[in-house]
N, C-alpha and C positions, 0 to 999 in steps of 0.2 A: 702164171703170174701171180705174185703176192696180192693180198688185198690192199686197199687203200689204207685202212687202219694199221695194218702191219708195217707198211712203208713209213707212215708218220711215227709210229713208235720207234722204228729203226732210226729216223732222223733225229728224234729226241734223245735216244741213246748215243748217237754219234756226237751230239752237242754236249751231252753229259760227260762222256769220256773226253772230249775236247776240254772241257772245263777242268777236269781232273789233271790232264796232261799239262795244260798251260800253268795251272797253280803249282804243279810239282817240278816240272821239267824244263820249261822254256825260260831261259835266263838271258839270252841274247836277242838283239834286234834281228839278226840274220835267221835265227831259228824261228822266231815269231812270224816273219814273212813266209818262210817255207811252210810252216804249220798253217797259216791262213790260206795259202794256195791249196793244200790237201783238204782243208775243211770246205773250201769252195768247190773243189772237185766232187767231194762226197755229197754236198748239198746238191749240186747239179744233177748227180746220178739219181738221188732220191726223188727230186722234183720231177725229172723225166720219167721215172718208174711210176710215180703217183699219177701223173698226167695220162700215161698209157693205160693204167687201170681205170682211171676215171673215163677215158674215151671209149673203153669197151662197154660202158653202160648206155651209150647212145646208138641209135639205130643207124645214123649216117656216120661215115668215116670222116674223122677230122683232119686226115692228112698229116702235114709236118708240124702241127701245132705243139705236140709234146716236146720236139726239139727246140723250137723257138721259146717255149716256156721256160725250158731248163737253161737256156743261154741268157735270157733277159727277163727273169721272173717279175721284177717290180712293174715292168711295163705290159708284158705281153700276158701275164696270168689274168689280170682283170678283163683283158680283151677276150682271151679264151672263155672266161666265165660268161661274158655278155654274148658270146657267140653260141654257147652251148646251153644256156639257162634263160629263163625269163629275167626281166629287169630286177625284180625284187630278190629272186634267189641269187642273181649275180652279185648284187651289192651285199647280200648276206654272206655269200661265199668269199667275197673279197675281204670283208671285215674279219671273218674267221681266219683267213689265211694271214692277214697281218697281225692278228692277235696271237696266233700260233707261233709265228716267227718271232715276235717280241718275246713271247714266253720261253722259247727255247734259247734265245740269246740271253735272257735274264737268268735262265738255269746255268748256262755256261759261265756267265759272269760271277755269279754267287759262289759257284764251286771253285772257280779260279782264284777269287779273292779269299775265300776261307783256307784253301789249300796253301796259298802263297803266304799267308800268315803263319801257318804251321811251319813252312820252310824257313822262314825268316827268324823264327824263334829258336 
């Protein structure tokens, strides 16, 4: 199983490639919807793999938490953190997860806007 850091770097790379692709190739609404679906699936896979890698560091088995975290991350990921960590570490981990997601979305947006301006020119 890949490390948690490798999975997060892969997710950032996926969002970077997504920004490049959106900026250069997505021109119709139908293509954007299909691309959003594929990006969502890639995000779910990376979140699932990250949660599985994270669960291995705990002595007790966490059951199906990785699956539920991958399907409903905004709701279940904080619950997973509170179940597996102390209150302070859970709050810190939740804040880091939100900041990371905002960061990779910003990366994708900046790349898409920059490259779409080149396409328009």
